[in-house]
C-alpha positions in Angstrom: -6.3 5.6 23.3 -5.4 2.0 22.4 -1.7 1.2 22.3 -1.9 0.3 18.6 -3.4 3.6 17.8 -0.7 5.4 19.8 2.0 3.5 17.9 0.4 4.4 14.6 0.2 8.1 15.7 3.9 8.1 16.6 4.8 6.6 13.2 2.7 9.3 11.5 3.8 12.2 13.8 6.1 14.7 12.2 5.5 13.3 8.7 3.9 16.4 7.2 5.2 15.9 3.7 4.8 13.1 1.2 4.9 10.2 3.6 2.1 11.8 5.5 -0.1 11.8 2.4 0.3 8.1 1.9 -0.1 7.4 5.6 -3.6 8.9 5.2 -4.3 6.2 2.6 -3.6 3.1 4.8 -6.6 0.9 4.3 -7.2 -1.8 6.9 -3.9 -2.5 8.6 -0.2 -2.0 8.2 2.7 -4.2 7.1 5.9 -2.8 8.6 8.0 -4.4 5.8 9.8 -1.7 3.8 11.8 -3.9 1.5 11.4 -3.4 -2.2 8.7 -5.6 -3.6 9.5 -6.1 -7.3 6.1 -7.4 -8.4 4.1 -4.6 -6.8 5.2 -2.1 -9.4 6.8 -4.2 -12.2 4.3 -3.2 -14.8 2.5 0.1 -14.6 -1.3 -0.4 -15.1 -3.5 2.0 -16.9 -4.1 4.9 -14.6 -7.0 7.4 -14.6 -6.6 10.7 -16.4 -7.2 13.6 -14.0 -9.3 15.5 -16.6 -11.5 12.4 -17.1 -12.1 11.7 -13.4 -15.7 11.6 -12.6 -17.2 13.2 -9.5 -18.3 9.8 -8.4 -14.7 8.4 -8.6 -13.4 11.4 -6.7 -16.1 10.9 -4.0 -15.2 7.2 -3.7 -11.5 8.1 -3.5 -12.2 10.5 -0.7 -14.3 7.8 1.1 -11.3 5.4 0.9 -9.1 8.1 2.4 -11.7 8.8 5.1 -11.9 5.2 6.3 -8.1 4.8 6.3 -5.3 6.3 8.4 -6.7 9.8 7.7 -8.6 9.3 10.9 -5.3 9.2 12.7 -2.9 11.4 10.8 -4.7 13.9 8.6 -7.6 15.2 10.6 -8.5 18.8 11.3 -11.4 18.4 13.5 -13.8 16.0 11.8 -12.6 16.5 8.3 -9.7 15.4 6.2 -6.9 18.0 6.4 -7.2 19.2 2.8 -4.4 21.8 3.0 -1.9 19.0 3.8 -3.0 17.1 0.7 -2.7 20.2 -1.4 0.8 21.1 -0.1 1.9 17.5 -0.6 0.7 17.3 -4.2 2.4 20.6 -5.0 5.6 19.2 -3.6 5.3 15.9 -5.4 4.5 17.6 -8.8 7.6 19.8 -8.4 9.8 16.7 -7.6 8.4 14.8 -10.6 9.5 17.7 -12.9 13.1 16.6 -12.3 12.4 12.9 -11.8 15.3 12.0 -14.1 17.6 13.2 -11.3 15.8 11.0 -8.7 16.3 8.0 -11.0 20.0 8.8 -11.6 20.5 9.0 -7.8 18.6 5.8 -7.2 20.6 3.9 -9.8 23.8 4.8 -8.0 22.7 4.8 -4.3 20.2 1.9 -4.3 20.6 -0.2 -7.4 18.8 -3.1 -5.9 15.7 -1.0 -5.2 15.9 0.5 -8.7 16.1 -3.0 -10.3 13.1 -4.2 -8.2 10.9 -1.4 -9.4 12.6 -0.7 -12.8 9.5 -0.9 -15.0 7.4 1.5 -12.9 10.3 4.0 -12.4 11.3 4.0 -16.0 7.6 4.5 -17.1 7.3 7.5 -14.8 10.6 9.0 -16.0 9.6 8.5 -19.7 6.2 10.2 -19.3 6.5 13.9 -20.6 3.3 15.1 -19.0 3.6 16.0 -15.3 0.0 15.1 -14.6 0.4 11.7 -16.2 3.7 11.3 -14.4 2.0 12.2 -11.1 -0.7 9.6 -11.8 1.9 6.9 -12.5 3.9 7.8 -9.5 0.9 7.7 -7.2 -0.1 4.3 -8.6 3.4 2.9 -7.9 3.7 4.6 -4.5 0.3 3.4 -3.2 1.1 -0.2 -4.4 4.5 -0.1 -2.7 5.5 3.0 -0.7 9.2 1.9 -0.7 9.4 1.4 -4.4 11.9 4.3 -4.8 13.0 5.0 -1.2 13.5 2.8 1.9 13.3 5.8 4.2 9.5 6.5 3.9 7.4 6.4 7.0 4.5 5.1 4.9 3.9 1.4 5.5 2.6 -1.0 2.8 -1.1 -1.1 2.5 -2.4 -4.3 4.1 -4.7 -5.3 2.6 -3.7 -3.5 -0.6 -6.2 -1.3 -2.4 -8.3 -2.9 -5.1 -7.8 -1.7 -8.6 -11.0 0.4 -8.3 -10.0 1.9 -5.0 -6.6 2.7 -6.3 -8.1 4.5 -9.3 -10.5 6.3 -7.1 -7.9 7.5 -4.6 -5.7 8.7 -7.4 -8.7 10.6 -8.9 -9.3 12.2 -5.5 -5.6 13.2 -5.0 -5.4 14.7 -8.4 -8.1 17.2 -7.5 -5.6 19.0 -5.4 -3.5 21.6 -7.3 
């Protein structure tokens, strides 16, 4: 195995929760910077609704995942490790049910990070629907994995996903219960 591949595997190893999900979505290369990037999540864009996601969008989202870090981190033989996605999405939805507590901790423990991502964080917290909140969170997280936590193993996408790829990946991830 190439040294770069081994380094990526080590970074992804043991990350079987939320950071692992995002690691599977690395498109192209990696940017090891994990500093807050205010402009990456300043204004939440319109995000796809899970009920309205087309089969084509889901298939495209799966393809983006397939060509990304999934080949390193989330493989079970020759297929994407779907149970991992499912477990991660269950965990994320549960955490988003009490997102106000996450925001309160962030304001106290990492005010600079909160201020850098305030618009996205506040939009997520204000959304009453867990599905819509999940969609907004995925959008912010995939744009800037460190938007609410500097301890994530996920690296910034480099190059970043296009708007279409982002919508498609979100559609794909929302198919998991």
